[in-house]
Structure formats: structure tokens, C-alpha cells
C-alpha angles and dihedrals in degrees: 000000000000118000093242092055093045091048091051090054092047091050090050088057095043097050125189134304117343132171103179111170089208092060113091088209091065122197110019137174124186087352094302114122120221091245092052092048092048090052090048096050095035099234141068115280132207129229087254091057090048091051089051095060115123133191089255092053095049098039095086090050092050091047097050102032099040118009095043094039092057089043090234092170088066095049125088118265111277094020089064090059093044093053093042093051092049091048089055093045101041110009138283096259093051092047092052094045091050090052091050092050090051092056096040100243130131108296102226103133093246121110105215136150094291093054092044091050092050091048092049091049092055127085101261096215093048090046092052090053093044092048096048093044089054090046091054091048089053092050091050089057093059121103091234093055093107091053098046104023096112095051095040093048092049091047094052091046091050093046090049092050094047092045094050090049090064100030 
């Protein structure tokens, strides 16, 4: 899947501006937390600035900090989107480690040639299902599961469906 298509799908799931006090990420717009945006731009940002984020403004951040970090361009279609979406939702390291555990390689959080070879040797459709099932199991283990279970379940189901369609 191309980055632009995957990003569009991620942004659909992330929605617009949110400042939910129950969310450990805090103030968020288009899935970008205030702390991540402040790090990206190199200065403190106001709520007004957060509300003003657009897909075009956040696309370079998503490309460099998530898509490129999980080496999505080297992953099979469908799996690239699954890993990218989980990286956005739960962190790059966690997304990579989950992928490594699904293909039975050393779980070190670094996608290198061994991980890529194991991924490429796997059945892509089966790996998409395995990965997203493991993702859902992780989400169910979180203390905020009861608060966000409906949205998280729908998101994982949608990601799985979209990923399988292109795998």
C-alpha cells in the first residue's frame, strides 16, 4: 500500500481534535499528540496551533516518525498498513516487536534483514491476520480497554479488512 493511502486511512481512524482527560496521550489532533508535535516543530504549541493541524502539515511527521521507522516500504502490501497503523496507535517499538514475535525472530525492536527475510518468507494474508489478532490481544490487556474497547475493536477490524484486501 502506498504511504499516502495508508496515511489517509490512519487519519480517518484518528479523527480531528480531541482532548480527552482519560487518554494518556492528552491533547491530540489528527492522531498527533501535543508532545509529539512540539518535539517535531521544536517549540511549545498552543491548543489553537493543535486545532489548526491539517493532513498536509502532519504527513511529513507520519512519514518519517512512523512509516519509515517501521520500514513499511519493505513490507508486503497490507502488512505495511497494519504495522504502520499500530505504530501510530501504540508506538513504533511495540509495532516492530509485535511483528518480530509473529515471524519468530529475535524481538529487539529493530527491523533489519533477518526480520525482513522472515516477513517475506511468511504467507502475507496469514501474517496480517496473526499480526492484527496479536494487536487486539495487546489492546485488551491495557488498563484503558474498557473505555476505548469499541473504537479500538472497530479500528483493528477495519485495518485487518483493508490490509487483507490488498495483501
